Structure formats: structure tokens, C-alpha cells
N, CA, C and O of each residue as an XYZ file, in Angstrom:
1000
protein
N      70.909    133.958    124.657
C      69.714    134.914    124.808
C      71.273    135.869    124.887
O      72.348    135.340    125.170
N      71.153    136.906    124.668
C      72.059    138.100    125.143
C      71.512    139.036    126.039
O      70.850    139.992    125.636
N      71.794    138.783    127.470
C      70.937    139.679    128.149
C      69.814    139.114    128.707
O      69.521    138.033    129.219
N      68.919    140.828    128.302
C      67.500    140.257    127.747
C      67.043    140.498    126.339
O      65.991    141.080    126.076
N      67.724    140.114    125.610
C      67.541    140.054    123.743
C      67.660    138.354    123.484
O      68.519    137.515    123.752
N      66.250    138.319    122.782
C      66.764    136.750    122.599
C      67.807    136.711    121.500
O      68.348    137.718    121.042
N      68.096    135.196    121.030
C      69.079    135.286    119.956
C      68.222    134.305    118.842
O      67.658    133.335    119.350
N      68.125    134.430    117.813
C      67.610    133.950    116.714
C      68.252    133.193    116.124
O      67.834    132.608    115.125
N      69.574    133.020    116.686
C      70.377    132.256    115.765
C      70.395    131.037    116.434
O      70.523    130.110    115.634
N      70.304    130.628    117.769
C      70.238    129.719    118.805
C      68.846    128.820    118.472
O      67.791    129.431    118.302
N      68.886    127.265    118.380
C      67.656    126.703    117.829
C      66.786    126.421    119.497
O      65.637    125.979    119.499
N      67.469    126.723    120.719
C      67.178    126.784    121.581
C      66.187    127.924    122.598
O      65.397    127.749    123.526
N      66.710    129.141    121.864
C      65.306    130.234    121.872
C      64.296    129.527    121.128
O      63.418    129.161    121.909
N      64.023    129.135    119.767
C      62.867    128.485    119.482
C      61.982    127.537    120.234
O      60.782    127.264    120.268
N      63.093    127.150    120.825
C      61.881    125.860    121.495
C      61.784    125.855    122.764
O      61.146    124.959    123.317
N      62.569    127.137    123.680
C      62.288    128.013    124.376
C      60.558    128.425    124.241
O      59.525    128.131    124.843
N      60.880    129.121    123.290
C      59.366    130.151    123.051
C      58.045    129.315    122.139
O      56.839    129.558    122.120
N      58.762    128.372    121.504
C      57.578    127.218    120.835
C      57.131    126.337    122.310
O      55.901    126.347    122.262
N      57.420    125.815    123.197
C      57.184    125.471    124.523
C      56.407    126.690    125.209
O      55.191    126.627    125.393
N      57.149    127.771    125.567
C      55.649    128.690    125.891
C      54.226    128.681    125.333
O      53.188    128.562    125.985
N      54.402    128.871    123.615
C      52.835    129.144    123.010
C      52.369    127.650    122.862
O      51.311    127.477    122.256
N      52.906    126.766    123.252
C      52.231    125.629    123.386
C      51.310    125.651    124.458
O      50.085    125.521    124.446
N      52.283    125.879    125.599
C      51.113    126.247    126.460
C      50.151    127.014    126.122
O      49.222    126.382    125.618
N      49.974    128.225    126.198
C      49.527    129.195    125.974
C      48.423    128.838    124.643
O      47.362    129.454    124.537
N      48.855    127.721    123.627
C      47.829    127.379    123.158
C      46.588    126.650    123.867
O      45.437    127.072    123.981
N      47.088    125.545    124.274
C      46.675    124.517    125.475
C      45.595    125.519    126.274
O      44.435    125.119    126.373
N      45.917    126.650    126.771
C      45.309    127.107    128.042
C      44.332    127.982    127.671
O      43.719    128.548    128.577
N      44.008    128.254    126.354
C      43.459    129.738    126.306
C      43.044    129.318    124.328
O      43.696    129.146    123.298
N      41.710    129.323    124.708
C      40.460    128.909    123.186
C      40.604    129.987    122.128
O      40.236    129.699    120.989
N      40.957    130.856    122.302
C      40.818    132.684    121.269
C      41.615    132.307    120.378
O      42.791    132.153    120.708
N      41.228    132.060    119.056
C      41.747    132.179    117.623
C      43.152    133.338    117.676
O      44.146    133.322    116.950
N      42.919    134.005    118.450
C      44.010    134.777    118.651
C      45.716    134.925    119.733
O      45.755    134.750    120.951
N      46.077    135.030    119.469
C      48.064    134.765    120.009
C      48.809    136.160    120.237
O      49.771    136.417    119.513
N      48.411    137.055    121.196
C      49.438    138.195    121.258
C      50.916    137.469    121.990
O      51.132    136.773    122.982
N      51.936    138.205    120.643
C      53.243    137.457    121.076
C      54.092    138.678    121.279
O      55.322    138.678    121.233
N      53.194    139.901    121.548
C      54.398    141.265    121.432
C      54.968    141.857    120.581
O      54.413    142.685    119.859
N      56.473    141.464    120.495
C      57.209    142.018    119.049
C      57.627    143.609    119.503
O      58.271    144.199    118.636
N      57.444    144.111    120.314
C      57.441    145.530    120.611
C      59.030    145.745    121.271
O      59.800    144.960    121.824
N      59.107    146.999    120.976
C      60.919    147.487    121.780
C      61.450    146.665    121.848
O      61.881    146.343    122.955
N      61.695    145.929    120.802
C      62.707    144.908    120.619
C      64.277    145.512    120.828
O      64.776    146.182    119.924
N      65.027    145.231    122.083
C      66.296    145.961    121.576
C      67.467    145.081    120.786
O      68.069    144.195    121.392
N      67.782    145.420    119.225
C      68.337    144.721    118.729
C      69.916    144.868    118.291
O      70.622    144.349    117.427
N      70.131    145.960    119.457
C      71.601    146.335    119.096
C      72.743    145.447    119.391
O      73.878    145.698    118.985
N      72.411    144.296    120.175
C      73.211    143.001    120.905
C      73.299    142.285    119.624
O      74.383    141.713    119.509
N      72.607    142.153    118.751
C      73.119    141.679    117.215
C      73.829    141.941    116.208
O      74.335    141.166    115.396
N      73.878    143.486    116.292
C      75.152    143.968    115.370
C      76.426    143.121    116.138
O      76.984    142.487    115.243
N      76.774    142.988    116.809
C      78.126    142.750    117.363
C      78.293    141.193    117.426
O      79.268    140.617    117.909
N      77.113    140.556    116.824
C      77.274    139.415    117.594
C      77.474    138.401    115.865
O      76.430    138.305    115.220
N      78.865    137.677    115.195
C      78.871    137.168    114.056
C      78.304    135.792    114.110
O      78.856    135.059    113.290
N      77.738    135.436    114.540
C      77.085    133.870    114.527
C      75.864    134.545    113.859
O      75.226    134.007    112.954
N      75.477    136.250    114.578
C      73.924    136.684    113.961
C      74.079    137.403    112.575
O      73.133    137.352    111.789
N      75.251    138.083    112.234
C      75.331    138.449    111.466
C      75.910    137.824    110.063
O      75.823    138.185    108.889
N      76.648    136.529    110.840
C      76.428    135.024    109.089
C      75.084    134.773    109.124
O      74.712    134.296    108.052
N      74.077    134.922    110.044
C      73.028    133.478    109.598
C      72.220    135.397    108.704
O      72.133    135.366    107.477
N      71.828    136.550    109.312
C      71.666    137.484    108.210
C      72.465    137.435    107.047
O      71.764    137.639    106.055
N      73.459    137.278    106.819
C      73.998    136.536    104.865
C      73.659    135.782    104.386
O      73.375    135.733    103.189
N      73.547    134.573    105.541
C      72.798    133.736    104.664
C      71.240    133.514    104.592
O      70.714    132.805    103.735
N      70.558    134.187    105.574
C      69.184    134.359    104.928
C      68.802    135.471    104.103
O      67.660    135.722    103.717
N      69.835    136.105    103.869
C      69.413    137.608    102.574
C      68.401    138.334    103.562
O      67.180    138.478    103.501
N      69.340    138.736    104.483
C      68.559    139.825    105.029
C      69.458    141.129    105.557
O      70.534    141.046    106.150
N      68.708    142.425    105.174
C      69.999    143.729    104.983
C      70.396    143.797    105.998
O      71.520    143.374    106.268
N      69.607    144.347    106.877
C      69.398    144.558    108.647
C      69.022    143.622    109.797
O      68.671    142.444    109.747
N      69.169    144.370    110.761
C      68.655    143.956    112.038
C      67.261    143.773    111.941
O      66.748    142.668    112.117
N      66.509    144.956    111.627
C      65.213    145.403    111.008
C      64.084    143.865    110.573
O      62.988    143.379    110.853
N      65.093    143.668    109.865
C      64.464    142.326    108.627
C      65.051    140.969    109.575
O      64.428    139.938    109.319
N      65.771    140.864    110.264
C      66.112    139.961    111.034
C      64.956    139.949    112.322
O      64.176    139.002    112.423
N      64.935    141.100    113.289
C      63.506    141.060    113.917
C      62.296    140.055    113.205
O      61.853    139.097    113.839
N      61.923    140.309    112.129
C      60.832    140.271    111.092
C      60.829    138.637    111.290
O      60.117    137.888    111.959
N      61.824    138.445    110.504
C      62.135    136.852    110.487
C      61.517    136.279    111.409
O      60.518    135.565    111.332
N      62.292    136.685    112.565
C      61.984    135.717    113.865
C      60.487    135.927    114.227
O      59.826    135.181    114.949
N      60.185    136.722    113.793
C      58.491    137.322    114.460
C      57.532    136.184    113.228
O      56.500    135.532    113.387
N      58.490    136.363    111.973
C      57.738    135.189    111.468
C      57.982    133.954    111.496
O      57.754    133.323    110.464
N      58.312    133.513    112.230
C      58.542    131.965    112.721
C      57.839    131.584    113.772
O      57.738    130.381    114.016
N      57.332    132.378    114.442
C      56.286    132.445    115.485
C      55.081    132.749    114.886
O      54.053    132.402    115.468
N      55.018    133.295    113.899
C      53.523    133.430    112.928
C      53.407    132.010    112.307
O      52.302    131.494    112.144
N      54.345    131.503    112.029
C      54.170    130.030    111.549
C      53.515    128.955    112.225
O      52.517    128.326    111.871
N      54.463    128.795    113.602
C      54.314    128.106    114.420
C      53.219    128.464    114.976
O      52.582    127.463    115.303
N      52.738    129.346    115.217
C      50.487    129.737    115.605
C      49.654    129.318    114.573
O      48.627    128.717    114.887
N      49.943    129.555    113.209
C      49.460    128.931    112.233
C      49.184    127.461    111.681
O      48.330    126.925    110.975
N      50.584    127.003    112.505
C      50.479    125.745    112.047
C      49.066    125.085    113.118
O      48.287    124.205    112.751
N      49.035    125.906    114.696
C      48.639    125.535    115.346
C      46.889    126.215    115.526
O      46.523    126.365    116.691
N      45.895    126.593    114.424
C      44.896    127.051    113.938
C      44.656    128.249    114.785
O      43.563    128.504    115.291
N      45.904    129.093    114.940
C      45.675    130.408    115.164
C      46.590    131.618    114.733
O      47.716    131.504    114.247
N      45.944    132.756    114.981
C      46.524    134.233    113.997
C      47.472    134.926    115.282
O      47.002    135.113    116.404
N      48.760    135.233    114.930
C      49.187    136.130    115.670
C      48.721    137.732    115.957
O      48.164    138.406    115.090
N      48.946    138.087    116.916
C      49.178    139.876    116.972
C      49.977    140.415    117.456
O      50.083    139.866    118.553
N      50.653    141.152    117.395
C      51.613    141.919    117.385
C      51.846    143.308    117.505
O      51.162    143.937    116.697
N      52.785    144.230    118.440
C      52.282    145.459    118.353
C      53.231    146.009    117.136
O      54.160    145.255    116.845
N      53.141    147.003    116.524
C      53.405    148.018    114.938
C      54.872    147.509    114.898
O      55.181    146.927    113.858
N      55.768    147.624    115.795
C      57.010    146.796    115.344
C      57.260    145.835    114.663
O      58.251    145.616    113.967
N      56.377    145.238    114.842
C      56.557    143.621    113.287
C      56.689    144.130    111.985
O      57.262    143.689    110.989
N      56.106    145.047    112.178
C      56.032    146.202    110.562
C      57.543    146.060    109.980
O      57.573    145.779    108.782
N      58.849    146.212    110.644
C      59.803    146.948    110.611
C      60.674    146.676    109.216
O      61.244    147.362    108.368
N      60.427    145.207    109.497
C      61.323    144.325    108.624
C      60.769    143.684    107.676
O      61.439    143.043    106.866
N      59.220    143.772    107.624
C      58.105    142.881    106.654
C      57.369    141.998    107.884
O      57.616    141.641    109.036
N      56.606    141.915    107.164
C      55.269    141.844    108.200
C      54.690    140.152    107.773
O      54.380    139.842    106.622
N      54.651    139.504    108.578
C      54.015    138.184    108.526
C      52.900    137.757    107.737
O      51.945    138.329    108.264
N      52.571    137.234    106.995
C      51.225    136.840    106.229
C      50.135    137.081    106.956
O      49.155    137.752    106.632
N      50.338    136.520    107.937
C      48.493    136.257    108.780
C      48.725    136.895    109.768
O      48.172    136.263    110.667
N      49.503    138.322    110.466
C      49.661    138.687    111.670
C      48.694    140.053    111.292
O      48.510    140.822    110.349
N      48.150    139.790    112.842
C      47.288    141.459    112.972
C      48.048    141.967    113.381
O      49.016    141.300    113.747
N      48.073    143.331    113.554
C      49.014    144.384    114.000
C      48.190    145.109    114.744
O      47.026    145.221    114.358
N      48.607    145.743    115.941
C      48.409    146.834    117.096
C      49.450    147.520    116.725
O      50.644    147.221    116.710
N      48.494    149.154    116.214
C      49.265    150.262    116.178
C      49.105    151.038    117.343
O      48.023    151.555    117.621
N      50.171    151.159    118.082
C      50.169    152.219    119.490
C      51.083    152.800    119.241
O      50.956    153.838    119.891
N      52.351    152.865    118.487
C      53.007    154.213    118.159
C      52.453    155.659    117.080
O      53.405    156.188    116.508
N      51.502    156.099    116.872
C      50.235    156.423    116.484
C      49.237    156.110    115.681
O      48.404    155.636    116.454
N      48.696    156.069    114.379
C      48.124    155.709    113.700
C      48.569    154.889    112.344
O      48.070    153.913    111.783
N      49.678    155.671    112.070
C      50.310    154.840    110.574
C      50.794    153.397    110.544
O      50.730    152.722    109.517
N      51.311    152.913    111.770
C      51.597    151.504    111.630
C      50.458    150.814    111.157
O      50.555    149.921    110.314
N      49.098    151.271    111.781
C      47.822    150.689    111.549
C      47.849    150.736    110.192
O      47.864    149.747    109.459
N      47.858    152.333    109.709
C      47.401    152.210    108.289
C      48.132    151.792    107.241
O      47.595    151.806    106.134
N      49.482    151.343    107.374
C      50.295    151.207    106.485
C      49.502    149.712    106.214
O      48.939    149.339    105.185
N      49.666    148.999    107.512
C      49.284    147.231    107.238
C      47.850    147.349    106.964
O      47.476    146.355    106.341
N      46.776    148.294    107.221
C      45.835    148.570    106.229
C      45.154    148.192    104.727
O      44.305    147.475    104.197
N      46.429    149.478    104.380
C      46.612    149.385    102.860
C      47.106    148.146    102.247
O      46.542    147.591    101.304
N      48.575    147.579    103.024
C      48.623    146.141    102.465
C      48.168    145.269    102.729
O      48.661    144.173    102.461
N      46.631    145.481    103.589
C      45.776    144.278    103.055
C      45.615    143.348    104.830
O      44.851    142.382    104.846
N      46.164    143.632    105.824
C      46.438    143.471    106.683
C      45.392    143.926    108.086
O      45.310    145.082    108.503
N      44.929    143.192    108.448
C      43.829    143.212    109.747
C      44.475    144.077    110.830
O      45.591    143.587    111.003
N      44.342    144.948    111.505
C      44.448    145.975    112.317
C      43.305    146.094    113.557
O      42.089    145.902    113.539
N      44.371    146.557    114.816
C      43.844    146.922    116.039
C      44.431    148.590    116.114
O      45.658    148.684    116.065
N      43.562    150.037    116.240
C      44.135    151.079    116.837
C      44.031    151.238    117.850
O      42.928    151.273    118.396
N      45.338    151.418    118.570
C      45.470    151.541    119.770
C      46.661    152.526    119.939
O      47.671    152.228    120.577
N      46.437    153.922    119.218
C      47.592    154.692    119.609
C      47.646    155.655    121.230
O      46.782    156.426    121.647
N      48.876    155.302    121.846
C      49.409    155.708    122.993
C      49.266    157.213    123.144
O      49.793    157.801    124.088
N      48.539    157.847    122.194
C      47.777    159.242    122.333
C      46.602    159.552    123.017
O      46.207    160.400    123.817
N      46.259    158.751    122.537
C      44.171    158.610    122.753
C      44.437    157.253    123.768
O      44.729    157.615    124.908
N      44.410    156.231    123.646
C      44.413    155.132    124.463
C      45.240    154.440    125.281
O      45.172    153.211    125.304
N      46.076    155.081    126.011
C      46.464    154.416    127.235
C      46.454    155.210    128.403
O      46.963    156.325    128.509
N      45.695    154.416    129.497
C      45.257    154.835    130.571
C      46.118    154.684    131.786
O      45.731    154.843    132.944
N      46.989    154.452    131.509
C      48.126    154.431    132.518
C      48.737    155.717    132.248
O      49.619    156.056    133.037
N      48.406    156.628    131.148
C      48.649    158.123    131.261
C      48.694    159.028    132.382
O      48.953    158.355    133.380
N      48.580    160.081    132.634
C      47.835    161.510    133.672
C      46.830    161.854    132.811
O      46.763    162.096    131.606
N      45.948    161.811    133.873
C      44.594    162.839    133.382
C      44.587    163.983    134.033
O      43.534    164.514    134.385
N      45.695    164.461    134.251
C      45.327    166.075    134.722
C      46.806    166.479    135.155
O      47.752    165.753    134.850
N      46.960    167.544    135.805
C      48.092    167.926    136.204
C      48.826    166.882    136.897
O      48.364    165.939    137.538
N      50.202    167.230    136.645
C      51.184    165.800    137.574
C      50.747    166.112    139.163
O      50.129    165.265    139.806
N      51.121    167.398    139.730
C      50.896    167.941    140.982
C      49.767    167.399    141.783
O      49.758    167.195    142.997
N      48.626    167.158    140.748
C      47.514    166.867    141.622
C      46.745    165.303    141.020
O      45.573    165.044    141.294
N      47.550    164.444    140.250
C      47.235    163.386    140.164
C      47.887    162.001    141.146
O      48.802    162.246    141.931
N      47.583    161.206    141.078
C      48.747    160.219    141.436
C      49.542    159.859    140.337
O      49.378    160.344    139.218
N      50.937    158.500    140.793
C      51.459    158.588    140.150
C      51.357    157.617    138.780
O      50.897    156.477    138.717
N      52.014    158.547    137.556
C      51.315    157.583    135.977
C      52.487    157.761    135.452
O      53.521    158.089    136.034
N      52.286    157.493    134.095
C      53.180    157.429    133.095
C      52.985    159.024    132.159
O      52.161    159.868    132.513
N      53.765    159.178    131.129
C      53.613    159.859    129.898
C      53.272    161.246    130.386
O      53.637    161.811    131.416
N      52.296    161.768    129.170
C      51.684    162.592    129.432
C      50.674    163.003    129.672
O      50.319    162.255    130.583
N      49.736    163.830    129.482
C      48.025    164.243    130.171
C      47.050    163.900    128.814
O      46.907    164.620    127.825
N      46.498    162.731    129.047
C      45.365    162.191    128.810
C      44.201    161.895    128.974
O      43.954    160.694    129.090
N      43.031    162.916    129.044
C      41.837    163.213    129.733
C      40.974    162.464    128.923
O      41.146    162.155    127.744
N      39.796    162.132    129.839
C      38.582    161.876    128.988
C      38.522    162.467    127.429
O      38.711    161.993    126.308
N      38.184    163.654    127.934
C      38.182    164.311    126.428
C      38.734    164.442    125.383
O      38.094    164.671    124.357
N      40.318    164.304    125.404
C      40.961    163.535    124.504
C      40.375    162.092    123.717
O      40.186    161.852    122.524
N      40.226    161.449    124.679
C      39.765    159.816    124.461
C      38.617    160.147    123.144
O      38.499    159.536    122.081
N      37.946    161.185    123.588
C      36.379    161.501    122.454
C      37.363    161.626    121.278
O      36.971    160.710    120.554
N      37.996    161.974    120.893
C      38.582    162.697    119.627
C      38.959    161.561    118.856
O      39.004    161.663    117.630
N      39.264    160.380    119.487
C      39.524    159.021    118.901
C      39.200    158.471    117.779
O      38.165    157.862    118.047
N      39.455    158.296    116.618
C      38.884    157.927    115.317
C      39.480    156.573    114.700
O      40.137    156.565    113.659
N      39.172    155.395    115.474
C      39.952    154.096    115.061
C      40.109    154.019    113.656
O      41.231    153.604    113.364
N      38.941    154.425    112.071
C      39.368    154.705    110.796
C      39.577    155.855    110.414
O      38.864    156.858    110.397
N      40.666    155.647    110.086
C      41.524    157.072    109.583
C      40.596    157.171    108.110
O      40.082    156.227    107.508
N      40.561    158.747    107.720
C      39.788    159.182    106.347
C      41.320    158.831    105.212
O      41.467    159.096    104.019
N      42.142    158.242    106.065
C      43.665    157.628    104.607
C      42.790    156.416    103.666
O      42.901    155.968    102.525
N      41.822    156.161    104.898
C      41.755    154.462    104.094
C      40.670    154.349    103.383
O      39.562    154.733    103.758
N      40.930    153.793    102.264
C      39.506    153.479    101.143
C      38.736    152.410    102.178
O      39.042    151.909    103.260
N      37.399    152.307    101.148
C      36.410    151.637    102.369
C      36.828    149.992    102.309
O      36.533    149.278    103.268
N      37.324    149.596    101.476
C      37.765    148.222    101.569
C      38.807    147.799    102.425
O      38.883    146.707    102.989
N      39.746    148.906    102.492
C      41.005    148.795    103.289
C      40.171    149.302    104.923
O      40.603    149.080    106.054
N      39.549    149.652    104.737
C      39.073    150.052    106.102
C      38.121    148.996    107.107
O      37.841    148.900    108.302
N      37.846    148.340    105.933
C      37.456    146.853    106.571
C      38.179    145.897    107.453
O      37.849    144.803    107.909
N      39.281    146.631    107.568
C      40.861    145.569    107.751
C      40.587    146.105    108.956
O      40.869    145.357    109.892
N      39.976    147.507    109.345
C      40.279    147.890    110.973
C      39.363    147.140    111.740
O      38.176    147.172    111.417
N      39.828    146.300    112.950
C      38.810    145.057    113.475
C      38.173    146.149    114.332
O      36.956    146.024    114.472
N      38.806    147.304    114.997
C      38.501    148.140    116.265
C      39.412    148.692    117.350
O      40.447    148.026    117.313
N      39.452    149.231    117.902
C      40.446    149.841    118.810
C      40.218    149.110    120.478
O      39.259    148.531    120.987
N      41.361    149.404    120.901
C      41.547    148.974    122.383
C      42.287    149.942    123.428
O      43.322    150.523    123.102
N      41.644    150.106    124.848
C      42.317    150.899    126.056
C      43.376    150.065    126.213
O      43.235    148.880    125.911
N      44.754    150.601    126.769
C      45.746    149.896    127.321
C      46.023    150.628    128.706
O      46.299    151.821    128.587
N      45.986    149.937    130.467
C      46.085    150.040    131.305
C      47.194    149.424    131.920
O      47.086    148.527    132.756
N      48.427    149.969    131.452
C      49.570    149.574    131.951
C      49.823    149.088    133.864
O      49.494    149.870    134.756
N      50.212    148.218    134.043
C      49.714    148.573    135.858
C      51.467    148.614    136.681
O      51.522    148.186    137.834
N      52.539    149.036    136.141
C      53.571    149.040    137.126
C      53.572    150.344    137.485
O      54.707    150.747    137.232
N      52.888    151.274    137.960
C      52.528    152.204    138.957
C      51.309    151.753    139.616
O      50.949    152.551    140.483
N      50.681    150.903    139.508
C      49.180    150.824    139.944
C      49.393    150.140    140.776
O      50.163    149.299    140.311
N      49.083    149.795    142.424
C      49.430    148.935    143.607
C      48.056    148.756    143.871
O      47.876    147.612    144.286
N      46.693    149.608    143.784
C      45.478    149.313    144.552
C      44.304    148.756    143.384
O      44.366    149.074    142.196
N      43.562    148.138    143.791
C      41.952    148.087    143.158
C      41.845    149.675    142.621
O      42.119    150.051    141.481
N      41.416    150.439    143.640
C      41.274    151.907    143.598
C      42.071    152.754    142.656
O      41.522    153.697    142.085
N      43.001    152.548    142.513
C      43.502    153.527    141.992
C      43.625    152.575    140.444
O      44.248    153.294    139.663
N      43.392    151.736    140.011
C      42.763    150.916    138.625
C      42.006    151.521    138.265
O      42.379    152.194    137.304
N      40.801    151.700    138.611
C      39.738    152.002    138.627
C      39.738    153.700    138.356
O      39.222    154.319    137.425
N      40.289    154.059    139.185
C      40.655    155.676    138.772
C      41.089    155.783    137.408
O      40.545    156.681    136.767
N      41.892    155.120    136.846
C      43.015    155.330    136.026
C      41.927    154.917    134.199
O      42.052    155.237    133.017
N      40.963    154.072    135.021
C      39.864    153.427    134.135
C      38.667    154.072    133.227
O      38.262    154.127    132.066
N      38.400    154.487    134.448
C      37.521    155.240    134.557
C      37.031    157.003    135.182
O      37.288    157.323    136.343
N      36.351    157.941    134.245
C      35.389    157.541    132.982
C      35.871    157.195    131.382
O      35.113    157.269    130.415
N      37.441    156.762    131.322
C      37.943    157.066    130.610
C      37.469    156.067    129.589
O      36.991    156.543    128.559
N      37.527    154.721    129.713
C      37.231    153.785    129.581
C      35.577    153.599    128.531
O      35.352    153.041    127.457
N      34.535    154.521    129.689
C      33.584    154.134    129.498
C      34.136    155.789    127.784
O      33.491    155.443    126.795
N      34.557    156.448    127.612
C      34.772    157.480    126.815
C      35.112    156.547    125.421
O      34.511    156.875    124.398
N      35.803    155.705    125.371
C      36.582    154.619    124.524
C      35.415    154.199    124.175
O      34.992    154.790    123.182
N      34.477    153.129    124.749
C      33.636    152.705    124.610
C      32.495    153.732    123.688
O      31.906    153.286    122.704
N      32.350    154.820    124.072
C      31.425    155.669    123.382
C      31.852    155.569    121.710
O      31.075    155.386    120.773
N      33.245    155.737    121.657
C      33.749    155.842    120.360
C      34.022    154.889    119.588
O      34.139    155.130    118.387
N      34.194    153.545    120.091
C      34.328    152.425    119.221
C      32.493    151.794    118.590
O      32.152    151.414    117.470
N      31.506    151.958    120.168
C      30.506    151.503    119.969
C      28.998    152.329    119.364
O      27.851    151.940    119.140
N      29.700    153.624    119.255
C      28.456    154.428    118.423
C      28.756    155.235    117.107
O      29.848    155.406    116.564
N      27.797    155.583    116.817
C      28.070    156.253    115.360
C      28.592    157.544    115.422
O      27.491    158.054    115.631
N      29.354    158.511    115.415
C      29.856    159.873    115.111
C      29.236    160.783    115.388
O      28.616    161.217    114.417
N      29.036    161.505    116.595
C      28.203    162.910    116.356
C      28.909    164.133    116.699
O      29.835    164.088    117.508
N      28.456    165.506    116.007
C      28.894    166.488    116.026
C      28.952    167.182    117.408
O      29.703    168.140    117.589
N      28.158    166.693    118.376
C      27.902    166.882    119.632
C      28.041    165.695    120.447
O      27.245    165.644    121.385
N      28.950    164.603    120.317
C      29.806    163.737    120.797
C      30.289    164.163    122.106
O      30.130    163.272    122.941
N      30.906    165.380    122.636
C      31.412    165.623    124.008
C      30.244    165.886    125.088
O      30.270    165.365    126.203
N      29.283    166.689    124.679
C      28.469    167.388    125.624
C      27.584    166.019    125.677
O      27.439    165.589    126.822
N      27.047    165.358    124.779
C      26.324    164.274    124.683
C      26.888    163.014    125.988
O      26.293    162.530    126.951
N      28.305    162.816    125.440
C      28.468    162.222    126.596
C      28.697    162.391    127.897
O      28.396    161.579    128.772
N      29.378    163.728    128.101
C      29.060    164.131    129.033
C      27.798    164.195    130.214
O      27.777    163.927    131.416
N      26.735    164.704    129.215
C      24.871    164.663    130.213
C      25.267    163.089    130.229
O      25.830    162.816    131.289
N      25.160    162.190    129.528
C      25.305    160.521    129.856
C      25.792    159.874    130.980
O      25.334    158.915    131.601
N      26.957    160.651    131.178
C      28.432    159.476    131.458
C      27.804    160.173    133.234
O      28.038    159.422    134.180
N      27.281    161.136    133.464
C      26.720    161.552    134.519
C      26.023    160.373    135.299
O      26.413    159.707    136.258
N      25.122    160.347    134.730
C      23.986    159.158    135.719
C      24.690    157.736    135.615
O      24.406    156.787    136.345
N      25.757    157.717    134.489
C      26.137    156.530    134.491
C      27.421    156.195    135.511
O      27.802    155.033    135.645
N      28.080    157.345    136.245
C      28.902    157.466    137.595
C      28.023    157.159    138.107
O      28.274    155.961    138.240
N      26.783    157.356    138.692
C      26.036    157.491    139.721
C      25.684    156.040    140.135
O      24.992    155.842    141.134
N      26.152    155.036    139.384
C      25.978    153.912    139.431
C      27.218    153.446    139.960
O      27.246    152.502    140.749
N      28.409    154.136    139.522
C      29.541    153.616    140.027
C      29.254    153.818    141.734
O      29.111    152.944    142.590
N      29.236    154.997    141.840
C      28.787    155.176    143.743
C      28.050    154.101    143.921
O      28.516    153.293    144.725
N      27.306    153.904    143.555
C      25.931    153.172    144.309
C      27.097    151.743    144.302
O      27.044    150.913    145.209
N      28.048    151.633    143.227
C      28.562    150.038    143.550
C      30.132    150.197    144.247
O      30.958    149.299    144.082
N      30.453    151.428    145.040
C      31.544    151.999    144.861
C      32.497    151.510    144.178
O      33.297    150.640    144.520
N      32.425    152.025    143.278
C      33.415    151.978    142.349
C      34.420    153.427    142.099
O      33.811    154.496    142.127
N      35.996    153.467    141.848
C      36.148    154.568    141.960
C      36.533    155.685    140.677
O      37.718    155.500    140.397
N      36.165    156.359    140.140
C      36.353    157.452    138.927
C      37.473    158.535    138.870
O      37.822    158.752    140.030
N      37.947    159.051    138.281
C      38.397    160.528    137.920
C      36.515    160.954    137.875
O      35.494    160.407    137.458
N      36.951    162.511    138.720
C      35.669    163.193    138.789
C      36.174    163.869    137.262
O      37.257    164.203    136.781
N      34.894    163.866    136.850
C      34.794    164.922    135.214
C      35.488    166.001    135.316
O      36.449    166.225    134.581
N      35.051    166.871    136.321
C      35.503    168.488    136.592
C      35.680    168.631    138.251
O      35.047    167.795    138.896
N      36.359    169.461    138.905
C      36.804    169.719    140.256
C      35.484    170.036    141.037
O      34.823    171.007    140.669
N      35.106    169.359    141.978
C      33.984    169.403    142.671
C      32.875    168.405    142.330
O      31.944    168.358    143.134
N      32.830    167.610    141.276
C      31.983    166.568    140.881
C      32.291    165.449    141.793
O      33.444    165.085    142.028
N      31.020    164.803    142.404
C      31.291    163.478    142.988
C      32.425    162.729    142.393
O      32.947    162.907    141.292
N      32.772    161.682    143.498
C      33.303    160.465    142.788
C      35.060    160.219    143.287
O      35.760    159.284    142.898
N      35.461    161.242    144.162
C      37.170    161.152    144.833
C      36.591    160.402    145.992
O      35.629    160.679    146.709
N      37.620    159.129    146.000
C      37.717    158.834    147.470
C      39.606    158.281    147.569
O      40.555    158.087    146.810
N      39.314    158.231    148.854
C      40.996    157.437    148.642
C      41.168    156.548    147.943
O      40.180    155.945    147.522
N      42.361    156.179    147.599
C      42.806    155.167    146.651
C      43.283    154.109    147.211
O      43.515    153.116    146.522
N      43.420    154.116    148.001
C      44.327    152.662    148.826
C      42.601    151.761    149.616
O      41.853    152.118    150.527
N      42.589    150.100    148.366
C      41.842    149.412    148.857
C      42.525    148.031    148.728
O      41.972    147.025    149.171
């Protein structure tokens, strides 16, 4: 390992990862195992003569292909244990492992490319499904990441792009919302970030597309939020003055 970077030229690296994955396989019966694979800093590999030699021996052109070779070893290990690997769309950058499922978070392009190549995908673009983003003006919102992602924009999300033919579209397994917790320290804060955006995502993924989706959802979700009030669940108001604001400390 070089600082925070795994060394794919070291047998101990694979022994460690396979040991961890073995525990995960034993603990969780799911047929899918998510290994991440995203935001991997491969710069350290460019300064390692050991890894540069390994790349030449493997016939790899660059560090991106070494990254994908590394990921394919994990895919093969999980396949041997009857599981399918899921990874973020960075696992596409040097060639995709045969059985891998791609989660496309850096836009829809990675998911489109994977589906067109015959791979299953889950659409998770940060632009529409990252619920750790702000929901309104930064000055009036609790601490969050990124840009502003209101529930109205979530409703604009279409998990199956027009770029895909019918046979390719069948590889889109669905979508997913992400709520990373680095800045969230309380249950109420987490609820505030999740609702009503999670309900909007469910509307997109579980309901047919309609021309008046936004107004139809707004009318129905108001009734749903009344249930949240009764259950003491925090959520962000649909607009200023709506019921639902509470202290975020719990």
C-alpha cells in the first residue's frame, strides 16, 4: 500500500481484500457485492517501478487499465463465490469486468456506455440522486455538499435514457438515491435531507411518466407529509411556510 492507495503488485494486497470480501460474503446473503472502485488515486502507481514492470508484463497501456485489471481480480473472486460485483462507473475506464454491474454516478454517460455494451447498470447520477446536496440557498440550509438539488429536480430524473434501444434499456436495473453522512450527525438532520426527495425518487422509479408529474406529486405528497408529522419525522418543507420544520437536533 502507498499511503491510501492499494498496490496491485503486492500479493498481500489481494490476500487482505479477499479476506475482507470472504467475511462480507459470509455475513450477507445478497447475490450482489459492491466493491466501490471509485475515486481511486492512481498517481502513486506512475512512480512505482514495480507496478510499471507489472503493467508491461500484463500488456497494459496505462494506470487506468491497471485499475481495471485490479477490479477484474475482485470480480473473478466474487464470481467464484456465486456473487456479482457492483462498482461505480470508474470501473469502466480501462475495460469492464465481464459480470460487473455499473453504478453511474458521474452523469448518465457511464451507464449508457455500459448498457450499450451489454452490462447491467443502476443509474445514480449525482445531478439528480445525491441527497447530501443542498436543497435550497446555502445560507438558509444545514451544512451539506455540492450544489442545490431540490425535490423538483429529482422529479426530472429519467433512469432510462432515450439513447438506449429497447434491448439495451433492459440492462437498466433501476436507480438509487445516495445520502452520504460525513456532515450529518443527527437523525433529524438525516431525515431532513432524505424527505421529500426520497419520495420524489420513488415517484420516478415506481410510477409511469406523466406530463403533469410535478403538480400531481405535490398534491399527493402533502398528504404523505401529514403522516410524517404524526410520526414525528422531520422533512424539508415543500416551500416556505409549509408545515414540517423542526429542530434538527435529536
